[in-house]
N, CA, C and O of each residue as an XYZ file, in Angstrom:
784
protein
N     -84.616     92.888    102.290
C     -83.330     92.510    102.860
C     -82.168     93.149    102.105
O     -81.139     93.449    102.712
N     -82.304     93.361    100.809
C     -81.196     93.959    100.049
C     -80.851     95.337    100.588
O     -79.678     95.706    100.649
N     -81.871     96.105    100.981
C     -81.604     97.429    101.537
C     -80.833     97.310    102.847
O     -80.001     98.162    103.159
N     -81.105     96.266    103.608
C     -80.400     96.047    104.865
C     -78.909     95.837    104.642
O     -78.101     96.184    105.504
N     -78.533     95.275    103.494
C     -77.133     94.964    103.244
C     -76.282     96.229    103.106
O     -75.054     96.150    103.085
N     -76.925     97.389    103.011
C     -76.153     98.636    102.982
C     -75.603     98.942    104.369
O     -74.790     99.851    104.530
N     -76.037     98.198    105.355
C     -75.601     98.413    106.731
C     -74.883     97.173    107.244
O     -75.281     96.046    106.951
N     -73.850     97.389    107.991
C     -73.029     96.289    108.497
C     -73.816     95.217    109.251
O     -73.551     94.033    109.040
N     -74.784     95.572    110.128
C     -75.519     94.517    110.843
C     -76.253     93.549    109.907
O     -76.331     92.353    110.191
N     -76.784     94.057    108.806
C     -77.478     93.189    107.849
C     -76.521     92.205    107.184
O     -76.842     91.027    107.026
N     -75.350     92.690    106.798
C     -74.345     91.815    106.180
C     -73.841     90.770    107.174
O     -73.681     89.597    106.836
N     -73.596     91.212    108.393
C     -73.101     90.294    109.431
C     -74.133     89.223    109.755
O     -73.800     88.049    109.913
N     -75.399     89.649    109.851
C     -76.482     88.692    110.132
C     -76.550     87.639    109.026
O     -76.631     86.443    109.307
N     -76.517     88.083    107.774
C     -76.597     87.161    106.646
C     -75.427     86.173    106.668
O     -75.624     84.976    106.459
N     -74.218     86.666    106.918
C     -73.028     85.803    106.943
C     -73.135     84.760    108.054
O     -72.802     83.594    107.844
N     -73.600     85.175    109.236
C     -73.752     84.219    110.349
C     -74.807     83.170    110.024
O     -74.621     81.988    110.315
N     -75.910     83.595    109.425
C     -76.990     82.665    109.064
C     -76.492     81.617    108.070
O     -76.748     80.426    108.243
N     -75.788     82.053    107.039
C     -75.277     81.136    106.020
C     -74.247     80.178    106.623
O     -74.234     78.990    106.304
N     -73.395     80.699    107.485
C     -72.379     79.871    108.135
C     -73.045     78.776    108.978
O     -72.577     77.637    108.996
N     -74.122     79.115    109.667
C     -74.830     78.133    110.501
C     -75.507     77.059    109.649
O     -75.603     75.907    110.071
N     -75.972     77.425    108.462
C     -76.692     76.478    107.600
C     -75.790     75.373    107.040
O     -76.269     74.282    106.729
N     -74.491     75.651    106.912
C     -73.599     74.645    106.313
C     -73.459     73.408    107.184
O     -73.045     72.353    106.702
N     -73.803     73.527    108.465
C     -73.750     72.376    109.363
C     -74.779     71.340    108.917
O     -74.521     70.138    108.990
N     -75.946     71.802    108.455
C     -77.037     70.913    108.066
C     -76.858     70.333    106.667
O     -77.182     69.171    106.425
N     -76.343     71.143    105.751
C     -76.197     70.665    104.374
C     -75.197     71.516    103.619
O     -75.042     72.708    103.883
N     -74.518     70.877    102.669
C     -73.590     71.584    101.785
C     -74.063     71.485    100.336
O     -73.887     72.408     99.541
N     -74.664     70.345    100.018
C     -75.242     70.181     98.679
C     -76.640     70.775     98.689
O     -77.444     70.484     99.575
N     -76.928     71.618     97.685
C     -78.228     72.280     97.619
C     -78.866     72.037     96.258
O     -78.195     71.700     95.283
N     -80.175     72.218     96.224
C     -80.919     72.086     94.967
C     -80.552     73.248     94.045
O     -80.068     74.284     94.501
N     -80.785     73.068     92.756
C     -80.403     74.064     91.751
C     -80.985     75.450     92.043
O     -80.281     76.452     91.919
N     -82.261     75.515     92.430
C     -82.899     76.809     92.670
C     -82.243     77.517     93.866
O     -82.047     78.731     93.836
N     -81.912     76.769     94.898
C     -81.228     77.339     96.073
C     -79.812     77.765     95.684
O     -79.335     78.822     96.097
N     -79.158     76.939     94.897
C     -77.788     77.225     94.460
C     -77.710     78.600     93.788
O     -76.847     79.411     94.126
N     -78.607     78.857     92.843
C     -78.547     80.129     92.120
C     -79.048     81.306     92.961
O     -78.675     82.451     92.705
N     -79.888     81.036     93.958
C     -80.234     82.099     94.907
C     -79.014     82.468     95.742
O     -78.766     83.645     96.000
N     -78.250     81.453     96.165
C     -77.023     81.729     96.931
C     -76.050     82.563     96.101
O     -75.444     83.510     96.603
N     -75.908     82.203     94.830
C     -75.030     82.986     93.949
C     -75.493     84.447     93.935
O     -74.681     85.362     94.075
N     -76.790     84.655     93.768
C     -77.341     86.010     93.699
C     -77.142     86.764     95.009
O     -76.671     87.901     95.004
N     -77.498     86.138     96.133
C     -77.389     86.811     97.425
C     -75.929     87.062     97.808
O     -75.597     88.126     98.330
N     -75.062     86.086     97.550
C     -73.641     86.268     97.854
C     -73.078     87.444     97.055
O     -72.299     88.242     97.575
N     -73.481     87.540     95.787
C     -72.988     88.639     94.941
C     -73.419     89.994     95.496
O     -72.634     90.943     95.499
N     -74.657     90.085     95.963
C     -75.159     91.341     96.533
C     -74.367     91.710     97.781
O     -73.909     92.844     97.922
N     -74.209     90.752     98.681
C     -73.498     91.016     99.933
C     -72.039     91.368     99.658
O     -71.506     92.300    100.261
N     -71.392     90.639     98.761
C     -69.987     90.929     98.435
C     -69.831     92.316     97.822
O     -68.858     93.017     98.100
N     -70.793     92.710     96.985
C     -70.760     94.050     96.394
C     -70.823     95.112     97.487
O     -70.038     96.060     97.493
N     -71.769     94.939     98.414
C     -71.921     95.899     99.510
C     -70.700     95.890    100.429
O     -70.268     96.945    100.895
N     -70.143     94.711    100.690
C     -68.932     94.610    101.516
C     -67.771     95.336    100.856
O     -66.987     96.006    101.529
N     -67.661     95.205     99.557
C     -66.585     95.854     98.817
C     -66.714     97.365     98.891
O     -65.720     98.067     99.074
N     -67.944     97.873     98.748
C     -68.166     99.317     98.794
C     -67.803     99.918    100.143
O     -67.332    101.053    100.223
N     -68.031     99.138    101.218
C     -67.840     99.700    102.559
C     -66.647     99.116    103.312
O     -66.506     99.329    104.517
N     -65.783     98.376    102.599
C     -64.620     97.753    103.248
C     -65.029     96.946    104.482
O     -64.356     96.992    105.512
N     -66.116     96.220    104.373
C     -66.629     95.386    105.471
C     -66.157     93.957    105.214
O     -66.862     93.157    104.598
N     -64.949     93.650    105.698
C     -64.286     92.419    105.286
C     -64.661     91.183    106.105
O     -64.468     90.061    105.636
N     -65.188     91.360    107.308
C     -65.513     90.193    108.140
C     -66.629     89.340    107.520
O     -66.422     88.141    107.331
N     -67.811     89.910    107.193
C     -68.829     89.075    106.553
C     -68.393     88.572    105.176
O     -68.780     87.480    104.761
N     -67.586     89.369    104.471
C     -67.099     88.935    103.156
C     -66.200     87.708    103.290
O     -66.177     86.856    102.402
N     -65.460     87.613    104.395
C     -64.611     86.441    104.642
C     -65.469     85.195    104.818
O     -65.142     84.130    104.296
N     -66.556     85.332    105.550
C     -67.473     84.197    105.737
C     -68.092     83.791    104.409
O     -68.172     82.602    104.099
N     -68.531     84.770    103.621
C     -69.127     84.478    102.317
C     -68.101     83.795    101.408
O     -68.442     82.870    100.671
N     -66.861     84.246    101.460
C     -65.791     83.597    100.693
C     -65.737     82.113    101.025
O     -65.762     81.270    100.128
N     -65.663     81.798    102.298
C     -65.558     80.397    102.711
C     -66.805     79.601    102.339
O     -66.708     78.443    101.933
N     -67.973     80.219    102.475
C     -69.220     79.515    102.149
C     -69.358     79.292    100.640
O     -70.008     78.337    100.213
N     -68.755     80.161     99.840
C     -68.843     79.981     98.385
C     -68.032     78.775     97.923
O     -68.254     78.255     96.829
N     -67.091     78.333     98.754
C     -66.333     77.122     98.471
C     -66.937     75.904     99.182
O     -66.427     74.790     99.058
N     -68.019     76.125     99.922
C     -68.665     75.051    100.689
C     -69.923     74.546     99.992
O     -70.091     73.341     99.804
N     -70.817     75.479     99.604
C     -72.096     75.074     99.013
C     -71.927     74.709     97.539
O     -71.233     75.390     96.785
N     -72.581     73.615     97.153
C     -72.476     73.153     95.769
C     -73.766     72.474     95.334
O     -74.615     72.117     96.151
N     -73.885     72.310     94.023
C     -74.935     71.476     93.451
C     -74.259     70.424     92.584
O     -73.146     70.624     92.099
N     -74.931     69.322     92.398
C     -74.377     68.282     91.532
C     -74.974     68.419     90.154
O     -76.186     68.558     89.987
N     -74.097     68.376     89.168
C     -74.543     68.456     87.782
C     -73.804     67.408     86.965
O     -73.184     66.499     87.516
N     -73.875     67.543     85.667
C     -73.203     66.597     84.779
C     -72.357     67.354     83.781
O     -72.719     68.438     83.325
N     -71.233     66.768     83.454
C     -70.317     67.366     82.493
C     -70.090     66.369     81.368
O     -70.027     65.161     81.597
N     -69.967     66.882     80.157
C     -69.724     66.002     79.009
C     -68.237     65.669     78.925
O     -67.387     66.559     78.893
N     -67.939     64.373     78.890
C     -66.549     63.921     78.754
C     -66.460     62.893     77.640
O     -67.458     62.278     77.263
N     -65.248     62.714     77.117
C     -65.094     61.816     75.976
C     -64.209     60.596     76.238
O     -64.353     59.621     75.501
N     -63.344     60.566     77.184
C     -62.534     59.399     77.570
C     -62.063     58.529     76.409
O     -62.443     57.361     76.323
N     -61.251     59.073     75.526
C     -60.661     58.327     74.399
C     -61.695     57.587     73.560
O     -61.433     56.508     73.029
N     -62.860     58.184     73.455
C     -63.925     57.532     72.697
C     -64.732     58.624     72.004
O     -64.914     59.708     72.557
N     -65.216     58.344     70.798
C     -66.043     59.341     70.125
C     -67.404     59.521     70.799
O     -68.099     60.507     70.555
N     -67.784     58.542     71.662
C     -69.080     58.644     72.333
C     -68.989     59.604     73.508
O     -68.029     59.592     74.279
N     -70.009     60.427     73.620
C     -70.073     61.400     74.703
C     -70.665     60.728     75.938
O     -71.672     60.026     75.848
N     -70.032     60.947     77.093
C     -70.538     60.416     78.356
C     -70.879     61.590     79.280
O     -70.267     62.654     79.195
N     -71.845     61.387     80.149
C     -72.167     62.395     81.149
C     -71.532     61.978     82.476
O     -71.835     60.909     83.006
N     -70.660     62.818     83.003
C     -69.991     62.526     84.267
C     -70.503     63.471     85.345
O     -70.594     64.678     85.116
N     -70.842     62.932     86.531
C     -71.319     63.814     87.600
C     -70.183     64.703     88.117
O     -69.062     64.239     88.323
N     -70.490     65.976     88.319
C     -69.505     66.922     88.847
C     -70.174     67.813     89.896
O     -71.384     68.035     89.875
N     -69.349     68.310     90.806
C     -69.827     69.289     91.780
C     -69.580     70.679     91.214
O     -68.491     70.975     90.723
N     -70.582     71.513     91.284
C     -70.449     72.905     90.856
C     -70.602     73.768     92.114
O     -71.653     73.767     92.755
N     -69.535     74.505     92.455
C     -69.528     75.315     93.670
C     -69.970     76.747     93.372
O     -69.839     77.231     92.248
N     -70.491     77.406     94.389
C     -70.980     78.779     94.250
C     -69.866     79.708     93.768
O     -70.118     80.588     92.945
N     -68.647     79.531     94.263
C     -67.556     80.454     93.900
C     -67.333     80.531     92.396
O     -66.859     81.549     91.891
N     -67.673     79.460     91.675
C     -67.446     79.442     90.232
C     -68.268     80.502     89.507
O     -67.974     80.844     88.361
N     -69.296     81.022     90.175
C     -70.145     82.064     89.589
C     -69.862     83.441     90.178
O     -70.562     84.407     89.874
N     -68.841     83.528     91.017
C     -68.547     84.797     91.697
C     -67.148     85.320     91.380
O     -66.632     86.172     92.102
N     -66.542     84.830     90.332
C     -65.154     85.193     90.035
C     -64.970     86.653     89.646
O     -63.862     87.180     89.745
N     -66.034     87.313     89.207
C     -65.892     88.699     88.752
C     -66.136     89.724     89.866
O     -66.237     90.918     89.586
N     -66.230     89.281     91.105
C     -66.482     90.206     92.211
C     -65.286     91.125     92.435
O     -64.140     90.678     92.468
N     -65.568     92.391     92.586
C     -64.519     93.407     92.752
C     -63.693     93.181     94.018
O     -62.499     93.479     94.040
N     -64.309     92.667     95.047
C     -63.620     92.497     96.326
C     -62.432     91.542     96.228
O     -61.471     91.671     96.986
N     -62.489     90.588     95.303
C     -61.378     89.629     95.150
C     -60.102     90.318     94.658
O     -59.008     89.774     94.805
N     -60.238     91.505     94.079
C     -59.065     92.225     93.561
C     -58.356     93.028     94.654
O     -57.287     93.592     94.419
N     -58.943     93.076     95.831
C     -58.422     93.908     96.914
C     -57.445     93.138     97.799
O     -57.825     92.173     98.462
N     -56.207     93.563     97.803
C     -55.205     92.960     98.679
C     -55.568     93.197    100.142
O     -55.293     92.357    100.999
N     -56.183     94.340    100.423
C     -56.615     94.620    101.794
C     -57.649     93.598    102.257
O     -57.633     93.171    103.411
N     -58.554     93.205    101.348
C     -59.529     92.170    101.716
C     -58.820     90.870    102.054
O     -59.077     90.282    103.104
N     -57.925     90.409    101.175
C     -57.266     89.118    101.390
C     -56.441     89.115    102.674
O     -56.444     88.129    103.411
N     -55.747     90.193    102.942
C     -54.944     90.285    104.169
C     -55.844     90.234    105.404
O     -55.560     89.514    106.362
N     -56.930     91.005    105.371
C     -57.874     91.010    106.494
C     -58.529     89.653    106.667
O     -58.642     89.155    107.788
N     -58.962     89.050    105.571
C     -59.626     87.745    105.628
C     -58.698     86.694    106.241
O     -59.124     85.883    107.064
N     -57.443     86.718    105.838
C     -56.465     85.775    106.388
C     -56.329     85.977    107.898
O     -56.368     85.014    108.665
N     -56.172     87.218    108.314
C     -55.994     87.492    109.746
C     -57.249     87.152    110.544
O     -57.145     86.690    111.681
N     -58.449     87.373    109.963
C     -59.688     86.950    110.623
C     -59.687     85.432    110.827
O     -60.030     84.944    111.903
N     -59.302     84.699    109.792
C     -59.318     83.234    109.851
C     -58.338     82.711    110.899
O     -58.683     81.831    111.688
N     -57.125     83.245    110.910
C     -56.112     82.803    111.874
C     -56.542     83.150    113.295
O     -56.408     82.338    114.210
N     -57.060     84.364    113.468
C     -57.496     84.784    114.799
C     -58.691     83.957    115.275
O     -58.784     83.611    116.453
N     -59.611     83.641    114.346
C     -60.768     82.815    114.704
C     -60.345     81.448    115.205
O     -60.916     80.935    116.168
N     -59.358     80.857    114.566
C     -58.853     79.552    115.015
C     -58.156     79.696    116.368
O     -58.294     78.838    117.239
N     -57.416     80.773    116.535
C     -56.698     81.025    117.797
C     -57.696     81.139    118.953
O     -57.435     80.643    120.050
N     -58.838     81.793    118.708
C     -59.848     81.982    119.760
C     -60.468     80.658    120.199
O     -60.928     80.530    121.334
N     -60.481     79.673    119.298
C     -61.088     78.380    119.617
C     -60.175     77.492    120.465
O     -60.641     76.555    121.112
N     -58.878     77.791    120.458
C     -57.940     76.970    121.233
C     -58.110     77.227    122.722
O     -58.415     78.346    123.135
N     -57.910     76.170    123.540
C     -57.997     76.379    124.995
C     -56.881     77.307    125.477
O     -55.736     77.206    125.036
N     -57.234     78.202    126.379
C     -56.246     79.146    126.902
C     -55.489     78.511    128.061
O     -56.077     77.857    128.923
N     -54.177     78.714    128.066
C     -53.338     78.121    129.114
C     -52.716     79.184    130.017
O     -51.686     78.930    130.640
N     -53.309     80.344    130.098
C     -52.752     81.400    130.931
C     -51.909     82.360    130.117
O     -51.890     82.307    128.887
N     -51.209     83.238    130.822
C     -50.385     84.238    130.147
C     -49.111     83.602    129.602
O     -48.736     82.496    129.991
N     -48.450     84.324    128.690
C     -47.206     83.844    128.084
C     -46.165     83.557    129.166
O     -45.443     82.562    129.090
N     -46.091     84.416    130.157
C     -45.091     84.265    131.238
C     -45.349     83.024    132.091
O     -44.423     82.450    132.664
N     -46.625     82.615    132.168
C     -46.948     81.449    133.001
C     -46.622     80.124    132.304
O     -46.631     79.069    132.937
N     -46.332     80.183    130.994
C     -45.997     78.964    130.251
C     -44.519     78.626    130.448
O     -43.664     79.511    130.484
N     -44.239     77.331    130.575
C     -42.838     76.931    130.642
C     -42.253     76.909    129.228
O     -42.979     77.117    128.255
N     -40.985     76.668    129.113
C     -40.301     76.736    127.817
C     -40.898     75.766    126.793
O     -41.055     76.110    125.622
N     -41.227     74.565    127.239
C     -41.805     73.550    126.347
C     -43.176     73.995    125.846
O     -43.490     73.816    124.669
N     -43.992     74.570    126.720
C     -45.326     75.048    126.343
C     -45.234     76.235    125.384
O     -46.044     76.357    124.465
N     -44.259     77.100    125.595
C     -44.061     78.227    124.684
C     -43.651     77.736    123.294
O     -44.115     78.246    122.274
N     -42.781     76.747    123.284
C     -42.340     76.166    122.004
C     -43.520     75.517    121.283
O     -43.683     75.676    120.073
N     -44.339     74.786    122.040
C     -45.529     74.125    121.479
C     -46.505     75.160    120.925
O     -47.079     74.965    119.854
N     -46.694     76.260    121.655
C     -47.590     77.332    121.218
C     -47.086     77.932    119.902
O     -47.856     78.094    118.955
N     -45.802     78.259    119.845
C     -45.219     78.843    118.632
C     -45.347     77.906    117.440
O     -45.612     78.348    116.322
N     -45.159     76.610    117.680
C     -45.278     75.621    116.603
C     -46.717     75.540    116.094
O     -46.947     75.450    114.888
N     -47.687     75.572    117.017
C     -49.095     75.510    116.592
C     -49.479     76.764    115.809
O     -50.273     76.693    114.870
N     -48.915     77.917    116.195
C     -49.152     79.156    115.455
C     -48.596     79.048    114.028
O     -49.239     79.467    113.066
N     -47.405     78.484    113.914
C     -46.764     78.335    112.605
C     -47.568     77.388    111.715
O     -47.793     77.681    110.541
N     -48.002     76.255    112.269
C     -48.797     75.292    111.497
C     -50.120     75.908    111.055
O     -50.569     75.695    109.929
N     -50.736     76.670    111.951
C     -51.999     77.322    111.619
C     -51.818     78.303    110.474
O     -52.591     78.295    109.516
N     -50.802     79.144    110.568
C     -50.538     80.133    109.515
C     -50.237     79.443    108.188
O     -50.726     79.865    107.140
N     -49.437     78.388    108.234
C     -49.064     77.654    107.025
C     -50.306     77.031    106.374
O     -50.494     77.129    105.162
N     -51.146     76.394    107.187
C     -52.363     75.765    106.668
C     -53.326     76.777    106.077
O     -53.876     76.562    104.997
N     -53.533     77.884    106.787
C     -54.434     78.915    106.271
C     -53.877     79.548    104.995
O     -54.627     79.852    104.068
N     -52.578     79.742    104.955
C     -51.962     80.322    103.758
C     -52.228     79.431    102.547
O     -52.567     79.929    101.473
N     -52.078     78.123    102.713
C     -52.365     77.184    101.619
C     -53.810     77.289    101.159
O     -54.086     77.314     99.959
N     -54.740     77.350    102.120
C     -56.169     77.464    101.784
C     -56.468     78.759    101.044
O     -57.205     78.768    100.058
N     -55.889     79.850    101.529
C     -56.158     81.145    100.901
C     -55.566     81.227     99.500
O     -56.199     81.767     98.592
N     -54.376     80.706     99.317
C     -53.782     80.718     97.976
C     -54.595     79.866     97.010
O     -54.748     80.222     95.842
N     -55.119     78.737     97.497
C     -55.987     77.886     96.677
C     -57.240     78.654     96.255
O     -57.629     78.630     95.088
N     -57.869     79.339     97.225
C     -59.084     80.104     96.903
C     -58.766     81.237     95.929
O     -59.515     81.476     94.982
N     -57.659     81.930     96.165
C     -57.279     83.035     95.281
C     -57.069     82.555     93.856
O     -57.519     83.188     92.900
N     -56.383     81.432     93.725
C     -56.121     80.909     92.379
C     -57.429     80.521     91.696
O     -57.623     80.812     90.516
N     -58.332     79.860     92.438
C     -59.601     79.429     91.857
C     -60.549     80.580     91.554
O     -61.474     80.430     90.756
N     -60.327     81.721     92.183
C     -61.132     82.907     91.886
C     -60.461     83.789     90.839
O     -60.896     84.912     90.586
N     -59.406     83.272     90.242
C     -58.668     83.974     89.181
C     -58.078     85.299     89.653
O     -58.012     86.262     88.889
N     -57.648     85.346     90.916
C     -56.957     86.528     91.419
C     -55.611     86.609     90.706
O     -54.921     85.601     90.551
N     -55.250     87.796     90.279
C     -54.022     87.993     89.508
C     -52.806     87.435     90.249
O     -52.705     87.536     91.472
N     -51.898     86.854     89.492
C     -50.697     86.256     90.079
C     -49.892     87.294     90.862
O     -49.329     86.977     91.910
N     -49.833     88.528     90.361
C     -49.092     89.589     91.059
C     -49.704     89.852     92.439
O     -48.980     90.052     93.414
N     -51.020     89.852     92.515
C     -51.697     90.071     93.796
C     -51.394     88.924     94.748
O     -51.153     89.140     95.935
N     -51.407     87.698     94.221
C     -51.083     86.532     95.062
C     -49.653     86.621     95.578
O     -49.385     86.286     96.732
N     -48.736     87.070     94.731
C     -47.338     87.169     95.144
C     -47.141     88.217     96.234
O     -46.387     87.994     97.181
N     -47.816     89.358     96.105
C     -47.729     90.393     97.142
C     -48.341     89.871     98.442
O     -47.804     90.105     99.525
N     -49.458     89.168     98.329
C     -50.113     88.564     99.500
C     -49.158     87.598    100.200
O     -49.008     87.647    101.421
N     -48.519     86.729     99.436
C     -47.570     85.769    100.011
C     -46.453     86.501    100.742
O     -46.113     86.161    101.875
N     -45.890     87.500    100.091
C     -44.784     88.255    100.688
C     -45.206     88.922    101.997
O     -44.491     88.853    102.996
N     -46.361     89.560    101.980
C     -46.845     90.291    103.151
C     -47.157     89.348    104.311
O     -46.688     89.555    105.431
N     -47.951     88.312    104.037
C     -48.400     87.417    105.101
C     -47.249     86.559    105.622
O     -47.164     86.309    106.824
N     -46.370     86.109    104.739
C     -45.252     85.277    105.204
C     -44.326     86.073    106.116
O     -43.717     85.511    107.027
N     -44.215     87.383    105.877
C     -43.417     88.242    106.768
C     -44.113     88.385    108.123
O     -43.478     88.256    109.170
N     -45.425     88.653    108.095
C     -46.190     88.801    109.343
C     -46.134     87.513    110.166
O     -45.948     87.553    111.382
N     -46.296     86.376    109.496
C     -46.380     85.087    110.187
C     -45.030     84.385    110.327
O     -44.952     83.279    110.862
N     -43.969     85.032    109.844
C     -42.614     84.511    109.986
C     -42.438     83.118    109.362
O     -41.814     82.239    109.957
N     -42.988     82.929    108.168
C     -42.830     81.651    107.470
C     -41.455     81.603    106.799
O     -40.931     82.623    106.352
N     -40.888     80.408    106.739
C     -39.562     80.248    106.144
C     -39.653     80.253    104.621
O     -40.735     80.100    104.054
N     -38.512     80.430    103.967
C     -38.479     80.387    102.493
C     -38.921     79.024    101.975
O     -39.611     78.934    100.959
N     -38.519     77.957    102.678
C     -38.924     76.605    102.274
C     -40.433     76.449    102.340
O     -41.031     75.852    101.445
N     -41.058     76.977    103.386
C     -42.508     76.893    103.519
C     -43.200     77.675    102.409
O     -44.182     77.209    101.830
N     -42.689     78.851    102.120
C     -43.268     79.679    101.053
C     -43.156     78.958     99.718
O     -44.119     78.910     98.953
N     -41.989     78.399     99.439
C     -41.777     77.665     98.185
C     -42.734     76.477     98.093
O     -43.315     76.220     97.039
N     -42.893     75.755     99.206
C     -43.792     74.598     99.229
C     -45.236     75.024     98.957
O     -45.955     74.353     98.216
N     -45.652     76.128     99.550
C     -47.013     76.636     99.335
C     -47.244     76.994     97.875
O     -48.237     76.586     97.273
N     -46.329     77.750     97.320
C     -46.472     78.195     95.918
C     -46.521     76.989     94.995
O     -47.356     76.919     94.093
N     -45.619     76.040     95.227
C     -45.543     74.855     94.366
C     -46.828     74.039     94.454
O     -47.351     73.601     93.430
N     -47.339     73.830     95.659
C     -48.541     73.006     95.807
C     -49.760     73.673     95.193
O     -50.613     72.998     94.617
N     -49.851     75.003     95.311
C     -51.008     75.718     94.742
C     -50.939     75.710     93.222
O     -51.964     75.550     92.560
N     -49.754     75.880     92.660
C     -49.601     75.883     91.209
C     -49.958     74.516     90.610
O     -50.459     74.440     89.488
N     -49.699     73.448     91.357
C     -50.001     72.096     90.860
C     -51.476     71.755     91.007
O     -52.007     70.945     90.247
N     -52.138     72.367     91.976
C     -53.549     72.029     92.273
C     -54.471     72.556     91.189
O     -54.427     73.737     90.844
N     -55.298     71.682     90.659
C     -56.336     72.071     89.687
C     -57.491     71.121     89.715
O     -58.452     71.294     88.965
């Protein structure tokens, strides 16, 4: 299968298969968890080499979906060590992937995500067939979608240790494309910086 990943159909097939599996389960056993880390790394490497951003977008989202439960040592104002259950996500082992450094990847991934959501919405005919209220409603739903996806993408970028400069260029580019207001941009940046 690794040889297949040199070709787009193999990467696309793998991404679709993984996406379908998340419906059944998100928590996986340790052995499966580390296989996912290994396979995701291979696919992301191949996607990066060939600028194949669609399957890489799916893998990005799945790396924030699949997890294993482990234990972390905590001290809680006491000299005694306690074991606290924690979720360990696949993305935590994929931070060094070259594709995360690509602004072209992030821009494409964002547009894939927004377009994918747009395709799922019921169609109400052509723009001209919509009355003024329906056009306003459509524009508002587009704005909310872009704002929500922007928040998700900035969260993922920060957690993958994407450079702050890259995040800032991404914000500038996407907010211009999606016509987000300065207040919305400020709110996004502030919420992502606070999230940990």
